[in-house]
KOLGUTOR-103832 format. One record per atom (N, C-alpha, C, O, CB): x, y, z; atom name; residue in three letters; residue number from 1. Coordinates in steps of 0.1 Angstrom, whole numbers, plus 5000, padded with zeros to 4 digits. Atoms other than C-alpha are relative to their C-alpha. Glycine has a CB too. Example, Ala and Ser with C-alpha at 12.3 -4.5 7.8 and 13.67 -1.06 7.14 Angstrom:
<rs>
     xx     yy     zz   at    aa     i
   5009   4988   5000    N   ala     1
   5123   4955   5078   CA   ala     1
   5009   5012   5000    C   ala     1
   5019   5012   5007    O   ala     1
   4990   5000   5012   CB   ala     1
   4991   4989   5000    N   ser     2
   5137   4989   5071   CA   ser     2
   4992   5011   5008    C   ser     2
   4997   5022   5009    O   ser     2
   5004   5005   4986   CB   ser     2
</rs>
This chain:
<rs>
     xx     yy     zz   at    aa     i
   5012   4998   4992    N   unk     1
   1688   6775   2170   CA   unk     1
   4992   5012   4996    C   unk     1
   4980   5012   4995    O   unk     1
   5003   5000   5014   CB   unk     1
   5006   4987   5003    N   unk     2
   1682   6811   2160   CA   unk     2
   4992   4998   4986    C   unk     2
   4982   5005   4984    O   unk     2
   5010   5011   4999   CB   unk     2
   5007   5002   5013    N   unk     3
   1673   6799   2124   CA   unk     3
   4987   4994   5002    C   unk     3
   4977   4998   4996    O   unk     3
   5009   4991   4991   CB   unk     3
   5013   5006   4998    N   unk     4
   1646   6776   2137   CA   unk     4
   4990   5009   5006    C   unk     4
   4978   5009   5003    O   unk     4
   5002   4987   5009   CB   unk     4
   5009   4990   4994    N   unk     5
   1632   6803   2159   CA   unk     5
   4995   5010   4990    C   unk     5
   4983   5013   4990    O   unk     5
   5007   5007   5012   CB   unk     5
   5004   4990   5011    N   unk     6
   1632   6828   2130   CA   unk     6
   4990   4993   4990    C   unk     6
   4981   5000   4986    O   unk     6
   5013   5005   4993   CB   unk     6
   5009   5007   5009    N   unk     7
   1616   6802   2107   CA   unk     7
   4986   4998   5006    C   unk     7
   4976   5000   4999    O   unk     7
   5006   4986   4996   CB   unk     7
   5013   5001   4993    N   unk     8
   1589   6795   2132   CA   unk     8
   4992   5013   5001    C   unk     8
   4980   5013   4998    O   unk     8
   5002   4994   5014   CB   unk     8
   5007   4987   5000    N   unk     9
   1581   6832   2136   CA   unk     9
   4995   5004   4987    C   unk     9
   4984   5009   4986    O   unk     9
   5010   5010   5006   CB   unk     9
   5004   4996   5013    N   unk    10
   1580   6838   2099   CA   unk    10
   4988   4991   4995    C   unk    10
   4978   4997   4990    O   unk    10
   5011   4999   4990   CB   unk    10
   5011   5009   5004    N   unk    11
   1557   6807   2093   CA   unk    11
   4988   5004   5007    C   unk    11
   4977   5004   5001    O   unk    11
   5004   4986   5004   CB   unk    11
   5012   4996   4992    N   unk    12
   1534   6819   2121   CA   unk    12
   4994   5012   4994    C   unk    12
   4982   5014   4993    O   unk    12
   5004   5002   5015   CB   unk    12
   5005   4987   5005    N   unk    13
   1531   6854   2106   CA   unk    13
   4993   4997   4986    C   unk    13
   4983   5003   4984    O   unk    13
   5012   5009   4998   CB   unk    13
   5006   5004   5013    N   unk    14
   1524   6839   2071   CA   unk    14
   4986   4994   5002    C   unk    14
   4977   4997   4996    O   unk    14
   5009   4991   4992   CB   unk    14
   5013   5007   4997    N   unk    15
   1497   6816   2085   CA   unk    15
   4990   5009   5005    C   unk    15
   4978   5008   5002    O   unk    15
   5002   4988   5009   CB   unk    15
   5010   4990   4994    N   unk    16
   1481   6844   2105   CA   unk    16
   4995   5009   4989    C   unk    16
   4983   5012   4989    O   unk    16
   5007   5008   5011   CB   unk    16
   5005   4992   5011    N   unk    17
   1479   6865   2073   CA   unk    17
   4991   4993   4991    C   unk    17
   4981   4999   4987    O   unk    17
   5012   5005   4992   CB   unk    17
   5009   5008   5008    N   unk    18
   1463   6837   2054   CA   unk    18
   4987   4998   5007    C   unk    18
   4976   4999   5001    O   unk    18
   5006   4986   4997   CB   unk    18
   5012   5002   4992    N   unk    19
   1438   6831   2082   CA   unk    19
   4992   5013   5000    C   unk    19
   4980   5012   4999    O   unk    19
   5004   4996   5014   CB   unk    19
   5007   4987   5000    N   unk    20
   1429   6868   2083   CA   unk    20
   4993   5002   4986    C   unk    20
   4982   5007   4986    O   unk    20
   5010   5012   5003   CB   unk    20
   5006   4998   5013    N   unk    21
   1423   6869   2045   CA   unk    21
   4988   4990   4998    C   unk    21
   4978   4995   4993    O   unk    21
   5011   4997   4989   CB   unk    21
   5011   5009   5001    N   unk    22
   1401   6838   2047   CA   unk    22
   4988   5005   5008    C   unk    22
   4977   5003   5004    O   unk    22
   5004   4986   5005   CB   unk    22
   5011   4995   4992    N   unk    23
   1381   6854   2075   CA   unk    23
   4993   5012   4993    C   unk    23
   4981   5013   4993    O   unk    23
   5005   5004   5013   CB   unk    23
   5006   4989   5007    N   unk    24
   1376   6885   2054   CA   unk    24
   4992   4995   4988    C   unk    24
   4981   5001   4986    O   unk    24
   5011   5010   4995   CB   unk    24
   5008   5005   5011    N   unk    25
   1364   6865   2024   CA   unk    25
   4988   4993   5005    C   unk    25
   4977   4994   4998    O   unk    25
   5009   4989   4992   CB   unk    25
   5012   5006   4994    N   unk    26
   1340   6846   2047   CA   unk    26
   4990   5010   5004    C   unk    26
   4978   5007   5003    O   unk    26
   5004   4991   5012   CB   unk    26
   5009   4990   4996    N   unk    27
   1325   6878   2059   CA   unk    27
   4995   5008   4988    C   unk    27
   4989   5019   4990    O   unk    27
   5007   5009   5010   CB   unk    27
   5005   4994   5012    N   unk    28
   1317   6888   2023   CA   unk    28
   4984   5002   5001    C   unk    28
   4978   4993   5007    O   unk    28
   5003   4992   4987   CB   unk    28
   5014   4997   4998    N   unk    29
   1282   6905   2022   CA   unk    29
   4991   4993   4990    C   unk    29
   4979   4993   4992    O   unk    29
   4998   5015   4999   CB   unk    29
   5008   5007   5010    N   unk    30
   1270   6885   1992   CA   unk    30
   4995   4987   5006    C   unk    30
   5003   4980   5013    O   unk    30
   5008   4997   4987   CB   unk    30
   5006   5013   4995    N   unk    31
   1247   6855   2000   CA   unk    31
   5006   4989   4992    C   unk    31
   5008   4989   4980    O   unk    31
   4985   5001   4999   CB   unk    31
   4996   5012   5007    N   unk    32
   1261   6821   1992   CA   unk    32
   4988   4993   4992    C   unk    32
   4977   4994   4997    O   unk    32
   5007   4990   5009   CB   unk    32
   5010   5006   5007    N   unk    33
   1242   6802   1966   CA   unk    33
   4997   4986   5006    C   unk    33
   5006   4978   5008    O   unk    33
   5004   4998   4984   CB   unk    33
   5003   5013   4994    N   unk    34
   1224   6773   1982   CA   unk    34
   4999   4989   4990    C   unk    34
   4999   4991   4978    O   unk    34
   4986   5001   5008   CB   unk    34
   5000   5011   5009    N   unk    35
   1224   6738   1968   CA   unk    35
   4987   5000   4991    C   unk    35
   4987   4996   4980    O   unk    35
   5001   4987   5008   CB   unk    35
   5013   5000   5007    N   unk    36
   1187   6743   1958   CA   unk    36
   5001   5009   4988    C   unk    36
   4994   5007   4978    O   unk    36
   4989   5004   5009   CB   unk    36
   5000   4990   5010    N   unk    37
   1196   6773   1937   CA   unk    37
   5011   4999   4990    C   unk    37
   5012   5006   4980    O   unk    37
   5001   5014   5006   CB   unk    37
   4989   5002   5009    N   unk    38
   1228   6761   1920   CA   unk    38
   4995   4994   4986    C   unk    38
   4986   4986   4986    O   unk    38
   5010   4990   5006   CB   unk    38
   5003   5004   5014    N   unk    39
   1225   6756   1882   CA   unk    39
   5009   4989   4995    C   unk    39
   5007   4984   4984    O   unk    39
   4999   5012   4991   CB   unk    39
   4990   5010   5005    N   unk    40
   1255   6733   1879   CA   unk    40
   4994   4986   5002    C   unk    40
   4990   4983   5013    O   unk    40
   5014   5002   5008   CB   unk    40
   5006   5013   5000    N   unk    41
   1244   6698   1871   CA   unk    41
   5010   4991   5008    C   unk    41
   5022   4991   5006    O   unk    41
   4999   4994   4986   CB   unk    41
   4993   5010   4992    N   unk    42
   1255   6672   1897   CA   unk    42
   4991   4989   5004    C   unk    42
   4979   4991   5006    O   unk    42
   5007   5007   5012   CB   unk    42
   5008   5012   4996    N   unk    43
   1243   6637   1906   CA   unk    43
   4994   5003   5014    C   unk    43
   5000   5007   5023    O   unk    43
   5008   4987   5001   CB   unk    43
   5008   4998   4988    N   unk    44
   1216   6640   1933   CA   unk    44
   4997   5015   5003    C   unk    44
   4991   5018   5013    O   unk    44
   5008   4995   5012   CB   unk    44
   5003   4986   4998    N   unk    45
   1214   6677   1928   CA   unk    45
   4986   5004   4995    C   unk    45
   4978   4996   4990    O   unk    45
   5010   5009   4992   CB   unk    45
   5013   4995   5004    N   unk    46
   1184   6699   1920   CA   unk    46
   5001   5004   4985    C   unk    46
   5011   5008   4980    O   unk    46
   4996   5013   5008   CB   unk    46
   5001   4997   5014    N   unk    47
   1173   6703   1884   CA   unk    47
   4986   5007   4997    C   unk    47
   4976   5004   5003    O   unk    47
   5001   4987   4991   CB   unk    47
   5012   4993   5004    N   unk    48
   1147   6726   1867   CA   unk    48
   4990   4989   4994    C   unk    48
   4995   4980   4988    O   unk    48
   5003   5011   4990   CB   unk    48
   5011   5009   5005    N   unk    49
   1114   6709   1858   CA   unk    49
   4989   5008   4995    C   unk    49
   4986   5019   4998    O   unk    49
   4995   4990   5011   CB   unk    49
   5013   4995   5006    N   unk    50
   1083   6716   1838   CA   unk    50
   4989   4996   5009    C   unk    50
   4990   4989   5018    O   unk    50
   4999   4997   4985   CB   unk    50
   5013   5004   4992    N   unk    51
   1047   6712   1850   CA   unk    51
   4996   4987   4994    C   unk    51
   4991   4986   4982    O   unk    51
   4989   5011   4998   CB   unk    51
   5005   5013   5004    N   unk    52
   1039   6675   1848   CA   unk    52
   4988   4997   5010    C   unk    52
   4986   5004   5019    O   unk    52
   5011   4989   5001   CB   unk    52
   5011   5003   4990    N   unk    53
   1009   6658   1865   CA   unk    53
   5006   4998   5014    C   unk    53
   4999   5002   5024    O   unk    53
   4993   4987   4996   CB   unk    53
   4994   5002   4987    N   unk    54
   1032   6648   1894   CA   unk    54
   5004   5014   5006    C   unk    54
   5001   5016   5018    O   unk    54
   5013   4991   5000   CB   unk    54
   4996   4987   4995    N   unk    55
   1045   6684   1897   CA   unk    55
   4987   5008   5004    C   unk    55
   4987   5015   5014    O   unk    55
   5008   5008   4990   CB   unk    55
   5013   4994   4997    N   unk    56
   1009   6697   1896   CA   unk    56
   4994   4995   5013    C   unk    56
   4989   5003   5021    O   unk    56
   4990   4998   4988   CB   unk    56
   5005   5005   4987    N   unk    57
   0999   6674   1925   CA   unk    57
   5009   5006   5011    C   unk    57
   5003   5009   5022    O   unk    57
   5001   4985   5000   CB   unk    57
   4992   4994   4989    N   unk    58
   1029   6687   1945   CA   unk    58
   4996   5015   5002    C   unk    58
   4996   5019   5013    O   unk    58
   5015   4999   4996   CB   unk    58
   5005   4986   4999    N   unk    59
   1018   6723   1937   CA   unk    59
   4987   5001   5008    C   unk    59
   4986   5009   5017    O   unk    59
   4999   5007   4986   CB   unk    59
   5013   5000   4994    N   unk    60
   0983   6715   1948   CA   unk    60
   5001   4997   5015    C   unk    60
   4995   5003   5024    O   unk    60
   4990   4990   4994   CB   unk    60
   4997   5004   4986    N   unk    61
   0996   6699   1981   CA   unk    61
   5005   5012   5007    C   unk    61
   5001   5015   5018    O   unk    61
   5010   4989   5001   CB   unk    61
   4994   4988   4993    N   unk    62
   1017   6730   1989   CA   unk    62
   4989   5011   5002    C   unk    62
   4988   5017   5013    O   unk    62
   5012   5005   4992   CB   unk    62
   5010   4989   4999    N   unk    63
   0989   6755   1981   CA   unk    63
   4989   4997   5010    C   unk    63
   4984   5006   5017    O   unk    63
   4994   5003   4986   CB   unk    63
   5010   5003   4991    N   unk    64
   0963   6736   2001   CA   unk    64
   5005   5002   5015    C   unk    64
   4997   5006   5023    O   unk    64
   4996   4985   4998   CB   unk    64
   4995   4999   4986    N   unk    65
   0985   6736   2032   CA   unk    65
   5004   5015   5004    C   unk    65
   5007   5018   5015    O   unk    65
   5012   4991   5002   CB   unk    65
   4996   4986   4998    N   unk    66
   0994   6774   2028   CA   unk    66
   4989   5007   5008    C   unk    66
   4992   5016   5015    O   unk    66
   5003   5007   4987   CB   unk    66
   5011   4993   4993    N   unk    67
   0959   6784   2041   CA   unk    67
   5000   5015   4997    C   unk    67
   5000   5024   5006    O   unk    67
   5001   4998   5015   CB   unk    67
   5000   4986   5005    N   unk    68
   0960   6816   2020   CA   unk    68
   4988   5003   4992    C   unk    68
   4984   4994   4983    O   unk    68
   5014   5003   4992   CB   unk    68
   5013   4997   5007    N   unk    69
   0929   6833   2006   CA   unk    69
   5003   5004   4986    C   unk    69
   4994   5003   4978    O   unk    69
   4993   5011   5007   CB   unk    69
   4998   4995   5013    N   unk    70
   0946   6847   1975   CA   unk    70
   5003   4988   4991    C   unk    70
   5011   4979   4994    O   unk    70
   5012   5009   5000   CB   unk    70
   4997   5011   5009    N   unk    71
   0946   6823   1945   CA   unk    71
   5013   5001   4993    C   unk    71
   5020   5012   4993    O   unk    71
   4989   5000   4989   CB   unk    71
   4987   5000   5006    N   unk    72
   0977   6813   1926   CA   unk    72
   4999   5007   4986    C   unk    72
   4990   5004   4978    O   unk    72
   5005   4985   4998   CB   unk    72
   5000   4993   5013    N   unk    73
   0985   6836   1897   CA   unk    73
   5009   4993   4990    C   unk    73
   5006   4991   4979    O   unk    73
   5006   5015   5002   CB   unk    73
   4991   5007   5009    N   unk    74
   1015   6817   1883   CA   unk    74
   5010   4991   5008    C   unk    74
   5013   4994   5020    O   unk    74
   5008   5010   4991   CB   unk    74
   4989   5008   4995    N   unk    75
   1041   6790   1890   CA   unk    75
   5012   5005   4993    C   unk    75
   5014   5003   4981    O   unk    75
   4997   4984   4998   CB   unk    75
   4988   4994   5006    N   unk    76
   1074   6807   1885   CA   unk    76
   5012   4990   4998    C   unk    76
   5019   4991   4988    O   unk    76
   5005   5011   5009   CB   unk    76
   4988   5009   5001    N   unk    77
   1099   6779   1891   CA   unk    77
   4997   4987   5008    C   unk    77
   4991   4987   5018    O   unk    77
   5012   5006   5006   CB   unk    77
   5001   5013   4993    N   unk    78
   1099   6742   1899   CA   unk    78
   5013   4993   4998    C   unk    78
   5019   4992   4987    O   unk    78
   4988   4991   4994   CB   unk    78
   4987   5008   5001    N   unk    79
   1131   6722   1907   CA   unk    79
   4997   4987   5007    C   unk    79
   4989   4986   5017    O   unk    79
   5011   5008   5007   CB   unk    79
   5002   5013   4994    N   unk    80
   1132   6685   1914   CA   unk    80
   5014   4994   5004    C   unk    80
   5024   4998   4999    O   unk    80
   4994   4991   4990   CB   unk    80
   4988   5007   4995    N   unk    81
   1157   6663   1933   CA   unk    81
   4996   4986   5003    C   unk    81
   4986   4983   5010    O   unk    81
   5006   5007   5013   CB   unk    81
   5003   5015   4998    N   unk    82
   1157   6625   1931   CA   unk    82
   5007   4996   5013    C   unk    82
   5019   4996   5014    O   unk    82
   5004   4992   4988   CB   unk    82
   4994   5005   4987    N   unk    83
   1162   6611   1966   CA   unk    83
   4993   4986   5002    C   unk    83
   4990   4980   4991    O   unk    83
   4997   5009   5013   CB   unk    83
   5008   5012   4998    N   unk    84
   1144   6581   1981   CA   unk    84
   4985   5004   4998    C   unk    84
   4977   5004   5007    O   unk    84
   5002   4994   5015   CB   unk    84
   5012   4993   5005    N   unk    85
   1114   6595   1962   CA   unk    85
   5004   5012   4993    C   unk    85
   5015   5013   4987    O   unk    85
   4991   5004   5013   CB   unk    85
   4997   4988   5008    N   unk    86
   1113   6630   1947   CA   unk    86
   4997   5012   5009    C   unk    86
   4986   5013   5015    O   unk    86
   4993   5001   4987   CB   unk    86
   5003   4987   4994    N   unk    87
   1116   6665   1963   CA   unk    87
   4996   5009   4989    C   unk    87
   5003   5010   4978    O   unk    87
   5012   5005   5008   CB   unk    87
   5005   4989   5009    N   unk    88
   1097   6693   1945   CA   unk    88
   5002   5013   5007    C   unk    88
   4995   5016   5017    O   unk    88
   4986   4998   4995   CB   unk    88
   4999   4987   4995    N   unk    89
   1109   6728   1952   CA   unk    89
   4992   5009   4991    C   unk    89
   4994   5009   4979    O   unk    89
   5015   5005   5001   CB   unk    89
   5009   4992   5008    N   unk    90
   1082   6752   1941   CA   unk    90
   4999   5014   5004    C   unk    90
   4999   5018   5016    O   unk    90
   4985   4993   5002   CB   unk    90
   5002   4985   4998    N   unk    91
   1079   6790   1937   CA   unk    91
   4988   5004   4993    C   unk    91
   4987   5002   4981    O   unk    91
   5013   5008   4996   CB   unk    91
   5012   4995   5006    N   unk    92
   1046   6805   1931   CA   unk    92
   4998   5015   5003    C   unk    92
   5004   5021   5012    O   unk    92
   4987   4993   5005   CB   unk    92
   5004   4987   4997    N   unk    93
   1032   6840   1928   CA   unk    93
   4985   5000   5001    C   unk    93
   4978   4994   4993    O   unk    93
   5004   5010   4988   CB   unk    93
   5015   4999   4998    N   unk    94
   0997   6848   1942   CA   unk    94
   4995   5012   4993    C   unk    94
   5002   5021   4989    O   unk    94
   4997   5000   5015   CB   unk    94
   5007   4989   5007    N   unk    95
   0972   6871   1926   CA   unk    95
   5002   5013   5008    C   unk    95
   5001   5024   5002    O   unk    95
   4986   4998   4998   CB   unk    95
   4998   4988   4992    N   unk    96
   0979   6896   1955   CA   unk    96
   5014   5005   4998    C   unk    96
   5018   5015   5005    O   unk    96
   4997   4997   5015   CB   unk    96
   4986   4995   5003    N   unk    97
   1015   6899   1942   CA   unk    97
   5011   4993   5009    C   unk    97
   5023   4995   5006    O   unk    97
   5001   5014   5002   CB   unk    97
   4990   5007   4991    N   unk    98
   1032   6878   1970   CA   unk    98
   5006   4988   4993    C   unk    98
   5000   4981   4986    O   unk    98
   4993   4996   5013   CB   unk    98
   4993   5012   5004    N   unk    99
   1058   6852   1962   CA   unk    99
   5001   4991   5012    C   unk    99
   5004   4995   5023    O   unk    99
   5014   5004   4994   CB   unk    99
   4999   5010   4990    N   unk   100
   1059   6820   1981   CA   unk   100
   5008   4988   4995    C   unk   100
   5008   4986   4983    O   unk   100
   4986   4995   5006   CB   unk   100
   4992   5012   5004    N   unk   101
   1082   6789   1980   CA   unk   101
   5000   4990   5011    C   unk   101
   4999   4993   5023    O   unk   101
   5014   5004   4996   CB   unk   101
   4999   5011   4990    N   unk   102
   1083   6755   1997   CA   unk   102
   5004   4988   4993    C   unk   102
   5006   4987   4981    O   unk   102
   4986   4998   5006   CB   unk   102
   4996   5013   5006    N   unk   103
   1093   6719   1992   CA   unk   103
   4990   4989   5004    C   unk   103
   4986   4988   5016    O   unk   103
   5015   4996   5005   CB   unk   103
   5009   5011   4998    N   unk   104
   1070   6690   1988   CA   unk   104
   5008   4987   4996    C   unk   104
   5015   4986   4986    O   unk   104
   4987   5001   4991   CB   unk   104
   4993   5013   5002    N   unk   105
   1083   6654   1991   CA   unk   105
   4990   4989   4995    C   unk   105
   4979   4988   5002    O   unk   105
   5007   4995   5013   CB   unk   105
   5009   5011   5004    N   unk   106
   1067   6625   1972   CA   unk   106
   5008   4987   5003    C   unk   106
   5019   4985   4997    O   unk   106
   4996   5001   4985   CB   unk   106
   4993   5013   4997    N   unk   107
   1077   6591   1987   CA   unk   107
   4998   4990   4989    C   unk   107
   4990   4992   4979    O   unk   107
   4996   4995   5013   CB   unk   107
   5000   5010   5010    N   unk   108
   1081   6559   1967   CA   unk   108
   4986   4994   4999    C   unk   108
   4983   4987   4989    O   unk   108
   5010   4990   5002   CB   unk   108
   5014   5005   5001    N   unk   109
   1044   6550   1975   CA   unk   109
   4991   5009   4993    C   unk   109
   4980   5006   4990    O   unk   109
   4995   4997   5014   CB   unk   109
   5007   4990   5008    N   unk   110
   1033   6582   1958   CA   unk   110
   4993   5010   5010    C   unk   110
   4984   5017   5005    O   unk   110
   4989   4993   4992   CB   unk   110
   5006   4991   4991    N   unk   111
   1023   6601   1990   CA   unk   111
   5007   5013   4999    C   unk   111
   5019   5014   4998    O   unk   111
   5000   4995   5014   CB   unk   111
   4994   4986   5001    N   unk   112
   1028   6639   1988   CA   unk   112
   5000   5006   5014    C   unk   112
   4990   5007   5021    O   unk   112
   4993   5009   4990   CB   unk   112
   4999   4995   4986    N   unk   113
   1041   6654   2021   CA   unk   113
   5008   5013   4999    C   unk   113
   5017   5015   4991    O   unk   113
   5008   4990   5009   CB   unk   113
   4993   4987   4999    N   unk   114
   1052   6689   2030   CA   unk   114
   5014   4997   5007    C   unk   114
   5014   4992   5018    O   unk   114
   4992   5010   5008   CB   unk   114
   4987   5002   4994    N   unk   115
   1090   6688   2036   CA   unk   115
   5005   5013   5006    C   unk   115
   5012   5013   5016    O   unk   115
   5010   4995   4989   CB   unk   115
   4996   4987   4995    N   unk   116
   1095   6725   2040   CA   unk   116
   4988   5009   4998    C   unk   116
   4983   5012   4987    O   unk   116
   5013   5006   4992   CB   unk   116
   5012   4992   5000    N   unk   117
   1066   6747   2050   CA   unk   117
   5002   5012   4991    C   unk   117
   5013   5018   4991    O   unk   117
   4996   5004   5014   CB   unk   117
   4999   4989   5009    N   unk   118
   1059   6774   2024   CA   unk   118
   5003   5013   5008    C   unk   118
   4998   5016   5018    O   unk   118
   4987   5002   4992   CB   unk   118
   4995   4987   4994    N   unk   119
   1077   6807   2032   CA   unk   119
   4998   5011   4989    C   unk   119
   4999   5009   4977    O   unk   119
   5015   4999   5004   CB   unk   119
   5002   4989   5009    N   unk   120
   1070   6841   2017   CA   unk   120
   5014   5004   4995    C   unk   120
   5024   5004   5002    O   unk   120
   4993   5012   5008   CB   unk   120
   4988   4996   5007    N   unk   121
   1096   6853   1992   CA   unk   121
   5004   4991   4989    C   unk   121
   4998   4980   4987    O   unk   121
   5011   5001   5010   CB   unk   121
   4996   5008   5011    N   unk   122
   1114   6840   1962   CA   unk   122
   5009   4989   5005    C   unk   122
   5016   4990   5015    O   unk   122
   5007   5009   4990   CB   unk   122
   4992   5011   4997    N   unk   123
   1131   6807   1962   CA   unk   123
   5015   5002   4999    C   unk   123
   5023   4999   5008    O   unk   123
   4996   4988   4991   CB   unk   123
   4986   4997   5003    N   unk   124
   1164   6819   1948   CA   unk   124
   5002   5015   4998    C   unk   124
   4994   5021   4992    O   unk   124
   5006   4991   4989   CB   unk   124
   4997   4986   5002    N   unk   125
   1180   6853   1948   CA   unk   125
   5002   5004   4985    C   unk   125
   5004   5015   4982    O   unk   125
   5012   5005   5008   CB   unk   125
</rs>
């Protein structure tokens, strides 16, 4: 009986130590890489894209809805994701130096809709 009690106490101590280590790793100060920013290729994942007519229309849709007086200086990054249509994640820099990013969705009928309102800052760290 003492063996079982001792085994239970040792097992509990080991599991508590593992749990504490996992909690410390979880509290790491580095930001996790979001699915949008991962560069590893996977089915249904985000992929880098160039400027195509469809991408240009998505950029125009995002910029029109931003309601910002500063014109676009450059398009820094575009990523696409094939879903029931296509998601376009877009990062732009305005002439005033600000970076903005947002997601535009194009459905299978060809309508461009804002999926994620443009936010100030870079898309990926």
